[in-house]
C-alpha positions in Angstrom: 33.7 -20.2 13.0 32.2 -23.6 12.2 28.8 -22.3 13.1 29.2 -19.4 10.7 30.3 -21.8 8.0 27.2 -23.9 8.6 24.9 -20.9 8.4 26.5 -19.8 5.1 26.1 -23.3 3.6 22.5 -23.4 4.8 21.7 -20.1 3.2 23.4 -21.1 0.0 21.3 -24.3 -0.1 18.0 -22.5 0.3 18.8 -19.7 -2.1 16.7 -18.7 -5.1 17.2 -20.0 -8.6 18.1 -16.6 -10.1 21.3 -16.3 -8.3 25.0 -16.5 -9.3 27.5 -18.3 -7.2 30.9 -16.8 -6.5 33.7 -18.6 -4.7 36.0 -17.0 -2.3 38.7 -18.5 0.0 39.0 -17.5 3.6 41.6 -18.7 6.1 39.9 -20.0 9.2 43.2 -20.4 11.0 46.8 -20.5 9.9 46.6 -24.2 8.8 43.2 -24.4 7.0 41.6 -22.7 4.1 37.9 -23.0 3.4 36.1 -22.2 0.2 32.9 -20.4 0.8 30.2 -20.2 -1.9 28.4 -16.9 -1.7 25.1 -16.2 -3.5 24.9 -13.0 -5.5 21.3 -12.1 -6.5 21.0 -10.9 -10.1 18.9 -7.8 -10.7 15.6 -9.0 -11.9 15.6 -9.4 -15.6 13.5 -6.8 -17.3 10.3 -8.4 -18.6 9.4 -7.8 -22.2 6.0 -6.3 -22.8 3.3 -8.7 -23.7 1.6 -7.9 -27.0 -1.7 -9.3 -28.1 -3.6 -9.4 -31.4 -2.7 -9.8 -35.0 1.0 -9.2 -35.5 3.6 -9.4 -38.3 6.8 -11.3 -38.1 8.5 -7.9 -38.3 7.1 -7.0 -34.9 8.4 -10.1 -33.1 11.7 -9.9 -34.9 12.3 -6.3 -33.8 13.3 -4.8 -30.5 12.7 -5.8 -27.8 11.7 -9.2 -29.0 14.8 -9.7 -31.1 16.6 -10.6 -27.9 15.0 -14.1 -28.3 14.0 -14.1 -32.0 17.3 -13.3 -33.6 19.5 -15.9 -31.8 17.0 -18.7 -32.1 16.5 -18.0 -35.8 20.2 -17.8 -36.4 21.2 -21.0 -34.6 18.4 -23.3 -35.8 19.7 -25.9 -38.2 16.9 -26.7 -40.6 16.5 -30.4 -41.7 16.6 -29.4 -45.4 15.9 -32.9 -46.7 12.6 -32.9 -44.9 11.9 -29.2 -45.5 12.3 -29.7 -49.3 9.6 -32.5 -49.1 7.3 -30.0 -47.2 7.7 -27.2 -49.7 5.4 -28.5 -52.5 2.8 -29.6 -49.9 2.5 -26.1 -48.5 1.0 -24.9 -51.8 -2.5 -23.6 -51.1 -2.0 -24.1 -47.3 -2.4 -21.3 -44.8 -1.0 -21.4 -41.3 -2.4 -19.6 -38.3 0.0 -19.3 -35.4 -1.1 -18.5 -31.8 1.9 -17.6 -29.7 2.8 -15.7 -26.5 5.8 -13.2 -26.6 6.1 -14.2 -22.9 6.3 -18.0 -23.6 9.6 -19.8 -23.8 8.1 -22.5 -26.1 6.9 -19.7 -28.5 10.2 -18.0 -28.3 11.9 -21.2 -29.4 9.5 -22.6 -32.0 8.2 -19.6 -33.8 11.6 -18.3 -35.0 12.5 -21.8 -36.1 9.2 -22.1 -38.0 10.0 -18.8 -39.8 13.5 -20.0 -40.7 12.0 -23.2 -42.3 9.6 -21.0 -44.3 12.4 -18.7 -45.4 14.6 -21.5 -46.6 11.9 -23.1 -48.7 10.6 -19.8 -50.0 7.1 -19.8 -48.5 5.6 -16.3 -48.5 4.8 -14.8 -45.2 1.3 -13.7 -46.4 0.3 -17.4 -46.1 0.9 -17.1 -42.3 -1.3 -15.3 -39.8 0.4 -14.6 -36.5 -1.7 -13.9 -33.4 -0.1 -13.1 -30.0 -2.0 -13.9 -26.8 -1.6 -12.9 -23.2 -0.7 -15.4 -20.4 -4.3 -16.5 -20.2 -4.1 -17.3 -24.0 -6.6 -14.6 -24.9 -6.7 -11.4 -26.9 -8.9 -8.3 -26.3 -10.5 -8.9 -29.7 -11.2 -12.6 -28.7 -9.3 -13.8 -31.8 -8.7 -17.1 -30.1 -12.5 -17.9 -29.8 -13.4 -21.1 -31.5 -9.8 -22.3 -32.0 -9.4 -24.3 -28.7 -6.1 -22.8 -27.8 -4.8 -24.6 -24.7 -1.1 -24.2 -25.1 1.2 -21.9 -27.1 2.5 -21.9 -29.6 -0.2 -23.5 -31.7 0.4 -23.9 -35.4 -2.8 -24.6 -37.3 -2.6 -25.7 -40.9 -5.5 -25.0 -43.3 -6.2 -26.1 -46.8 -9.3 -24.8 -48.6 -10.5 -23.3 -45.3 -10.5 -26.6 -43.5 -8.1 -27.4 -40.6 -5.7 -30.2 -41.6 -4.1 -30.5 -38.1 -2.0 -28.6 -35.7 1.3 -28.6 -33.8 0.7 -27.7 -30.2 3.4 -26.2 -27.9 6.2 -28.3 -29.3 6.6 -30.8 -32.2 6.3 -34.5 -31.5 9.4 -35.2 -33.7 10.6 -31.9 -35.2 8.9 -29.0 -36.9 9.9 -30.2 -40.3 8.9 -33.8 -39.8 5.6 -32.9 -38.0 4.7 -30.5 -40.9 5.5 -33.3 -43.4 3.2 -35.7 -41.5 0.4 -33.2 -41.3 0.7 -32.0 -44.9 1.0 -35.5 -46.4 -2.1 -36.7 -44.7 -0.5 -39.1 -42.3 -2.2 -39.9 -39.0 -0.6 -37.2 -36.8 -1.4 -36.5 -33.2 0.0 -33.4 -31.6 1.5 -33.5 -28.1 -1.8 -32.9 -26.3 -4.1 -34.9 -28.6 -6.3 -37.5 -26.8 
């Protein structure tokens, strides 16, 4: 019986990450009870389709992408004090977002970004959303010339000139990084050299 127990423990130790643990109690003899952890493999999560090209917020907020967009948007607590400072600085600023519907960072940051814009009443037509595949490309090569190394990438433009960008995740927070960029502070994104 000990040998069986060791085998079960060894199997549990080397099990995959996508497994759930369930405990059961078995009697090994009349005096001892042993708790055995069994691994139950989840069915593979259904992967969402990867979309590429110019999109609208409506597309990534609808099924099947609402499974990550809606809860992230709903639970994000916007730093309104900083967002209100950002609001007047966004006048005449356009934002180009490169994201992947497959990317956890994009799934977190993009809904949060839209929530900030909604709360400070910035029109969506000032934002261009481009979704890329896992190689960070589109069939139309919309990423060409933009040096997209990580997603999401938020590029801020004024008068057609790039001010700066937030790459993959903010250094401090979306609101504070936007404030730094738009107020002309010396801002370096996460991957800046």
